[in-house]
C-alpha positions, -999 to +999 in steps of 0.1 A: -614+394+429-579+384+439-593+364+469-617+346+445-589+338+421-569+323+449-599+301+459-603+290+423-566+283+418-562+262+450-581+232+436-562+235+404-529+235+422-540+204+441-549+187+408-515+197+393-496+184+423-515+151+423-510+149+385-473+156+389-470+129+416-488+104+393-466+114+364-434+110+385-447+076+397-454+065+361-419+077+350-404+058+379-425+027+372-418+025+334-384+042+330-364+034+362-350-001+370-363-017+402-343-017+435-330-048+451-316-067+421-291-091+434-276-125+424-251-149+437-240-156+402-212-132+391-224-134+355-259-122+364-293-140+363-303-164+336-340-164+328-355-191+305-384-178+285-400-209+271-417-210+236-453-201+238-451-181+271-476-152+273-466-117+282-482-122+316-461-153+323-430-135+312-438-105+333-443-126+364-410-144+358-391-111+354-408-096+385-400-126+406-363-122+398-365-084+405-356-076+370-387-053+365-407-032+389-442-042+378-457-071+359-488-051+351-467-023+336-447-048+315-478-064+301-492-029+293-461-019+274-461-052+255-497-045+245-491-008+236-462-018+212-482-047+198-455-073+207-477-100+221-466-123+193-430-110+193-418-126+225-385-143+217-380-176+236-347-187+249-323-181+278-316-145+286-288-131+308-297-101+330-267-084+346-289-058+363-325-047+368-341-030+338-368-004+332-401-017+318-393-002+284-358-017+284-370-051+295-398-051+269-374-042+241-349-069+252-375-096+251-392-085+219-359-082+200-343-114+214-314-096+229-302-125+250-271-108+264-250-139+258-221-141+234-224-168+208-198-196+208-179-204+177-178-242+172-163-260+142-176-294+133-150-311+110-160-331+079-162-368+088-172-364+125-199-389+134-228-379+157-211-390+189-180-369+180-202-339+173-220-343+206-187-346+224-175-313+209-207-295+216-207-308+252-171-295+256-181-260+244-216-255+257-221-258+295-258-264+294-257-289+265-271-324+271-252-350+250-278-378+254-307-355+245-289-344+213-280-380+203-316-391+208-327-363+184-300-373+159-304-411+162-319-416+127-299-389+109-263-399+109-248-384+078-272-354+077-256-331+103-236-308+081-200-302+090-195-264+093-184-236+116-214-227+137-221-199+162-243-212+190-256-194+221-246-212+253-283-212+261-294-229+228-313-261+234-303-294+219-333-292+195-323-257+183-287-269+176-299-301+159-323-282+137-296-257+127-273-285+116-301-303+096-312-271+080-276-263+070-274-297+053-305-289+033-291-255+024-257-267+014-269-296-007-297-276-025-275-273-056-273-311-058-310-318-059-310-325-097-280-348-092-299-368-065-329-371-088-309-383-118-289-408-098-297-445-100-290-447-063-313-435-035-304-404-015-298-426+016-274-448-002-255-418-016-251-403+018-239-436+032-214-439+004-203-402+009-198-410+046-175-439+037-155-418+013-151-391+039-134-416+063-114-435+037-098-408+015-090-371+017-083-355-017-113-347-039-100-366-069-093-396-048-128-395-034-142-396-070-119-425-080-127-445-049-164-438-054-161-454-088-144-484-073-169-489-045-200-484-067-185-509-092-180-534-064-216-532-054-226-535-091-207-568-096-216-582-062-182-578-046-179-570-009-168-534-003-141-545+021-135-511+037-122-507+073-140-475+081-174-491+085-160-516+111-140-488+128-173-469+132-191-498+148-162-509+170-153-473+180-117-478+168-096-463+140-088-483+109-052-490+120-063-506+153-087-531+139-077-567+145-081-599+125-108-609+149-126-576+142-125-584+105-138-619+110-167-611+134-198-607+113-221-577+117-242-554+095-212-529+095-187-556+085-182-549+048-158-579+046-184-605+056-214-588+040-219-573+006-234-539-001-236-508+020-238-507+058-273-499+072-264-462+081-239-436+073-207-438+094-199-401+095-213-367+085-197-360+051-189-327+035-200-313+002-170-328-018-177-363-005-214-361-013-206-348-048-181-376-053-207-402-043-230-387-069-204-383-096-179-412-094-149-413-118-149-444-141-115-461-137-099-496-142-091-502-106-106-528-083-085-522-051-072-492-032-056-485+002-048-454+021-016-448+042-014-428+074-005-396+055-036-399+033-019-411+001-040-435-019-026-464-039-047-481-066-044-516-080-061-535-109-054-569-095-053-585-060-016-593-064-008-557-072-029-547-042-009-570-019+024-555-032+011-520-024+000-531+010+035-546+018+052-516+004+032-487+019+013-501+049+032-529+066 
């Protein structure tokens, strides 16, 4: 009987050994990072997973860069966990090879491995200034691509402190800034609806207020002056619109600049310029919506941001001689 038992047990032992080898292989395949991961970049390997990529396409990309040991195993794990529709697009940083499980989790959860960059966009920056700041802080950022996206939305990129990934595309950054504008101005929706001015005109006015005056109360007062000038058919006569077009500041504009006619010259043409000249903050938008009624017709701002008002042109000239010249 003992001899027969040994004969019976031998095939069983063979099956167990083969099963053990297969199990070890699967453990190695799924749970152990691949050998041979290497990169010339000291940061690691950047992998761009584009929107709409399938699990198979992602697996081949990872395998090609020696981040995973098997594309088939990766697709299998994605399927097992039901993450076919949870592949997060974007640029990932891999500092080492990963097990199949670890790689699948990283992609499904959007763990990019890249620290976000804190970037503050001040109130009153125009689109070009915003693009310049983003370009200075994000090495992969393309200024021209961003400006093309934002070409018709000057005034609608909300000034705020943002946290962007170095890998964020221009369209992602643009959308974030536009969405932030909508979120931050949601409380003003009724004011927009009640206003006798269009939303576009309000944003243009707010962009002028942002560049002309600083204090909240001054913005409301100047808003009243400028809307009243439009109402009575008087030219706005603000330097900021010309400064925007000529890429100067208000203090470097020349007499020739003031005389040269253009759609942004509010000395030679009445009404608002064709577009916003900056991206205004909440206070400026609110001031454009809710101007303060006042008896003034003229105003000027000195280099320290102080505003001086006048009811007559003669009084305005005296202010100019006293505070500006």
